[in-house]
MITIVO-668251 format. One line per field, with one value per residue: y, x, z of N, C-alpha, C, O in turn; chain. Coordinates in Angstrom, 3 decimals, padded with zeros to 6 digits. Last residue first. Layout:
BEGIN
n.c2 <- Y; ...
n.c1 <- X; ...
n.c3 <- Z; ...
ca.c2 <- Y; ...
ca.c1 <- X; ...
ca.c3 <- Z; ...
c.c2 <- Y; ...
c.c1 <- X; ...
c.c3 <- Z; ...
o.c2 <- Y; ...
o.c1 <- X; ...
o.c3 <- Z; ...
c <- A; ...
//
This chain:
BEGIN
n.c2 <- 133.371; 130.850; 129.223; 130.157; 129.428; 126.619; 125.963; 126.764; 125.071; 122.555; 122.762; 122.880; 120.405; 118.646; 119.200; 118.137; 115.471; 114.714; 114.908; 112.858; 110.676; 110.749; 110.182; 107.562; 105.416; 104.090; 104.583; 105.874; 108.188; 109.964; 111.271; 113.969; 114.038; 113.071; 114.649; 117.078; 116.254; 115.232; 117.544; 118.869; 117.139; 117.244; 120.012; 120.238; 118.518; 119.798; 122.324; 121.516; 120.421; 122.697; 124.001; 122.052; 121.685; 124.313; 123.641; 122.592; 120.952; 117.741; 115.848; 113.752; 112.867; 114.984; 115.355; 112.908; 113.176; 115.343; 114.150; 112.117; 113.748; 115.203; 112.872; 111.511; 112.971; 112.933; 110.196; 109.900; 111.394; 109.861; 107.419; 108.270; 109.075; 106.503
n.c1 <- 131.239; 131.058; 132.434; 135.064; 135.573; 135.349; 137.420; 139.571; 139.221; 139.680; 142.323; 143.483; 142.697; 144.084; 146.649; 146.302; 145.861; 148.420; 149.568; 148.143; 149.066; 151.717; 151.390; 150.294; 151.840; 152.739; 151.113; 151.891; 153.224; 151.280; 149.192; 149.443; 149.240; 146.635; 145.052; 145.151; 144.146; 141.652; 140.387; 140.194; 138.418; 136.123; 135.441; 135.006; 132.774; 130.878; 130.598; 129.779; 127.292; 125.953; 125.852; 124.433; 121.755; 119.367; 115.930; 113.566; 111.286; 112.516; 114.261; 116.505; 118.601; 120.429; 121.061; 122.305; 124.616; 125.834; 126.260; 128.035; 130.238; 130.838; 131.559; 133.822; 135.998; 135.620; 135.841; 138.555; 139.691; 138.881; 140.150; 142.802; 143.058; 142.626
n.c3 <- -050.651; -049.534; -051.327; -051.118; -048.471; -048.711; -050.444; -048.756; -046.606; -047.921; -048.779; -046.229; -045.221; -046.906; -046.026; -043.463; -044.040; -044.734; -042.193; -040.903; -042.378; -041.574; -038.843; -038.940; -039.695; -037.437; -034.425; -032.071; -032.576; -033.406; -032.104; -032.836; -035.602; -035.950; -034.316; -035.804; -038.338; -037.623; -036.697; -039.127; -040.466; -038.816; -039.087; -041.853; -042.074; -040.405; -041.749; -044.296; -043.572; -042.784; -045.351; -047.019; -047.061; -047.320; -046.553; -049.070; -051.151; -052.442; -053.290; -052.235; -053.938; -054.062; -051.382; -050.812; -052.380; -051.052; -048.554; -049.208; -049.938; -047.617; -045.943; -046.806; -045.810; -043.067; -042.617; -043.232; -041.195; -038.968; -039.461; -039.290; -036.629; -035.320
ca.c2 <- 134.586; 131.969; 128.988; 130.285; 130.843; 127.373; 125.703; 127.364; 126.507; 122.852; 122.630; 123.978; 121.648; 118.674; 119.522; 119.562; 116.249; 114.701; 115.797; 114.234; 111.011; 110.922; 111.462; 108.672; 106.190; 104.830; 103.920; 104.678; 107.094; 109.441; 109.825; 113.593; 114.417; 112.536; 113.262; 116.990; 116.904; 114.344; 116.456; 119.447; 117.405; 115.987; 119.417; 120.991; 118.254; 118.450; 122.238; 122.227; 119.566; 121.681; 124.623; 122.300; 120.867; 123.644; 124.433; 122.497; 122.234; 118.639; 117.008; 114.542; 112.001; 114.436; 116.455; 113.254; 112.104; 115.468; 115.338; 111.757; 112.783; 115.903; 113.796; 110.989; 112.737; 114.227; 110.868; 109.205; 111.859; 111.263; 107.478; 107.705; 110.079; 107.624
ca.c1 <- 131.197; 130.491; 131.019; 134.370; 135.611; 134.459; 136.041; 139.403; 139.053; 138.427; 141.255; 143.689; 142.249; 142.624; 146.301; 146.650; 144.745; 147.380; 150.036; 148.054; 147.640; 151.393; 151.971; 149.503; 151.185; 153.718; 151.047; 151.065; 154.013; 152.202; 149.326; 149.438; 150.509; 147.739; 145.292; 145.585; 145.458; 142.646; 140.671; 141.035; 139.752; 136.850; 135.696; 136.076; 133.998; 131.361; 130.964; 131.053; 128.325; 126.237; 126.525; 125.868; 122.503; 120.559; 117.153; 114.232; 111.807; 111.518; 114.084; 115.438; 117.465; 119.863; 120.425; 121.059; 123.650; 125.442; 125.414; 126.701; 129.668; 130.328; 130.486; 132.510; 135.880; 135.667; 134.564; 137.543; 139.871; 138.472; 138.695; 142.302; 143.113; 141.735
ca.c3 <- -051.500; -048.804; -051.088; -052.402; -048.859; -047.820; -050.840; -050.085; -046.406; -047.237; -049.779; -047.177; -044.570; -046.925; -047.417; -043.632; -043.515; -045.770; -043.261; -040.424; -042.419; -042.997; -039.254; -038.409; -040.760; -038.238; -035.725; -031.972; -032.015; -034.409; -031.949; -031.427; -034.997; -036.736; -033.929; -034.411; -038.203; -038.250; -035.759; -038.086; -041.003; -038.978; -037.782; -041.205; -042.826; -040.103; -040.333; -044.136; -044.164; -041.777; -044.191; -047.163; -046.112; -047.829; -046.412; -047.772; -050.674; -051.867; -054.163; -051.634; -053.622; -055.294; -052.109; -050.135; -052.665; -052.462; -048.648; -048.745; -050.890; -048.801; -045.583; -047.172; -047.251; -043.753; -042.353; -044.038; -042.573; -039.096; -039.375; -040.544; -037.682; -035.136
c.c2 <- 134.608; 133.211; 130.204; 130.089; 131.061; 128.848; 126.500; 127.178; 127.254; 124.352; 122.973; 123.949; 122.848; 119.929; 119.580; 120.013; 117.748; 115.520; 115.849; 115.236; 112.445; 111.307; 111.753; 110.031; 107.391; 105.685; 104.736; 103.897; 105.786; 108.307; 109.206; 112.110; 114.014; 112.846; 112.659; 115.576; 116.740; 114.943; 115.514; 118.425; 117.949; 116.201; 118.146; 120.412; 118.966; 118.140; 120.872; 122.164; 120.221; 120.723; 123.617; 123.043; 121.212; 122.865; 123.628; 123.476; 122.085; 119.951; 117.983; 115.821; 112.816; 113.614; 115.973; 114.377; 112.436; 114.394; 115.531; 112.949; 112.425; 114.955; 114.587; 111.919; 112.318; 114.053; 112.216; 109.832; 111.154; 111.749; 108.905; 107.723; 109.555; 108.667
c.c1 <- 130.038; 130.351; 130.353; 132.873; 134.894; 134.423; 135.062; 137.960; 138.919; 138.213; 139.898; 142.599; 142.408; 142.062; 144.779; 146.313; 145.029; 146.173; 149.031; 148.503; 147.427; 149.921; 151.657; 150.068; 150.399; 153.083; 151.895; 151.001; 153.219; 153.071; 150.293; 149.741; 150.589; 149.091; 146.461; 145.929; 145.978; 144.038; 141.735; 141.335; 140.687; 138.255; 136.530; 136.447; 135.181; 132.676; 131.566; 131.531; 129.693; 127.314; 126.870; 126.503; 123.986; 121.265; 118.329; 115.387; 112.378; 112.128; 113.035; 115.266; 116.272; 118.604; 119.809; 120.328; 122.297; 124.427; 124.944; 125.753; 128.241; 129.703; 129.976; 131.359; 134.460; 135.500; 134.504; 136.169; 138.888; 138.613; 138.195; 140.781; 142.603; 141.860
c.c3 <- -052.404; -049.693; -050.442; -052.245; -050.177; -048.206; -049.995; -050.562; -047.729; -047.105; -049.163; -048.252; -045.494; -046.283; -047.568; -045.050; -043.590; -045.326; -044.410; -041.475; -041.939; -043.155; -040.716; -038.815; -040.241; -039.336; -036.676; -033.287; -031.965; -033.872; -032.957; -031.236; -033.523; -036.130; -034.691; -033.996; -036.780; -038.163; -036.320; -036.988; -039.923; -039.540; -037.920; -039.853; -042.185; -040.812; -040.006; -042.686; -044.031; -042.284; -043.090; -046.003; -046.097; -046.719; -046.954; -047.727; -049.257; -051.410; -053.636; -052.435; -053.134; -055.027; -053.422; -050.865; -052.045; -052.850; -050.084; -048.773; -050.483; -049.830; -046.794; -046.824; -047.637; -045.252; -043.062; -043.843; -043.518; -040.525; -039.557; -040.570; -039.024; -036.237
o.c2 <- 135.557; 134.012; 130.542; 130.726; 132.055; 129.448; 127.000; 128.132; 128.268; 124.858; 123.607; 124.984; 123.731; 120.465; 120.445; 121.092; 118.545; 116.186; 116.910; 116.293; 113.171; 112.163; 112.896; 110.948; 108.170; 106.592; 105.961; 102.676; 104.711; 107.532; 108.041; 111.735; 113.747; 112.005; 111.833; 115.332; 116.313; 114.221; 115.053; 118.440; 117.530; 115.513; 117.983; 120.329; 118.368; 117.565; 120.791; 121.976; 119.551; 120.266; 123.675; 122.732; 120.715; 123.330; 122.400; 124.062; 121.520; 120.061; 118.953; 116.769; 112.590; 113.663; 116.494; 114.354; 112.263; 114.681; 115.849; 112.772; 112.429; 115.322; 114.642; 111.760; 112.728; 114.914; 112.597; 109.983; 111.751; 112.452; 109.129; 108.015; 110.314; 109.115
o.c1 <- 129.870; 129.436; 129.215; 132.100; 134.185; 133.350; 134.059; 137.340; 138.225; 137.146; 139.063; 142.025; 141.551; 141.056; 144.249; 145.753; 144.107; 145.537; 148.814; 147.891; 146.613; 149.579; 151.358; 149.300; 149.884; 153.733; 151.776; 150.849; 153.803; 153.609; 150.138; 150.464; 151.678; 149.990; 147.198; 146.975; 147.114; 145.010; 142.612; 142.423; 141.840; 139.189; 137.532; 137.626; 136.240; 133.586; 132.636; 132.719; 130.667; 128.153; 127.961; 127.649; 124.724; 121.358; 118.273; 115.768; 111.737; 113.348; 112.700; 116.036; 115.146; 117.650; 118.779; 119.101; 121.260; 123.474; 123.777; 124.556; 127.337; 128.747; 128.762; 130.268; 133.955; 134.910; 133.462; 135.414; 138.438; 137.733; 137.190; 140.186; 142.034; 140.834
o.c3 <- -053.169; -049.497; -050.770; -052.960; -050.336; -048.261; -050.504; -051.033; -047.804; -047.450; -049.809; -048.591; -045.526; -046.748; -048.264; -045.244; -043.761; -046.142; -044.995; -041.632; -042.510; -043.971; -041.062; -039.105; -041.042; -039.854; -036.713; -033.268; -031.833; -034.662; -033.322; -030.313; -033.014; -036.145; -034.153; -033.394; -036.575; -037.938; -035.590; -036.412; -039.826; -039.131; -037.223; -039.508; -041.994; -040.215; -039.403; -042.424; -043.687; -041.509; -042.523; -045.677; -045.246; -045.582; -047.029; -048.741; -048.371; -051.291; -054.316; -052.277; -053.577; -055.804; -053.848; -050.957; -052.686; -053.575; -050.313; -048.996; -051.320; -050.513; -046.990; -047.372; -048.682; -045.904; -043.596; -044.803; -044.496; -041.021; -040.231; -041.607; -039.808; -036.748
c <- A; A; A; A; A; A; A; A; A; A; A; A; A; A; A; A; A; A; A; A; A; A; A; A; A; A; A; A; A; A; A; A; A; A; A; A; A; A; A; A; A; A; A; A; A; A; A; A; A; A; A; A; A; A; A; A; A; A; A; A; A; A; A; A; A; A; A; A; A; A; A; A; A; A; A; A; A; A; A; A; A; A
//
């Protein structure tokens, strides 16, 4: 579960950037929703990584990697909002 959440968090911004390149028509920005999903999946990966660490030996490592991802996420979010 935490590996799936961290993969979803990684691919959400990639797919948002691809979608913005393909769809060049006038529209609202997709990035606020992308930030919501990315943050949600990263925070789930942290929780699940530590909650289910007894189920798979790599879950704790994935949870720790997700913490680093959360720090990068909040840094990007603060820079985006300013």
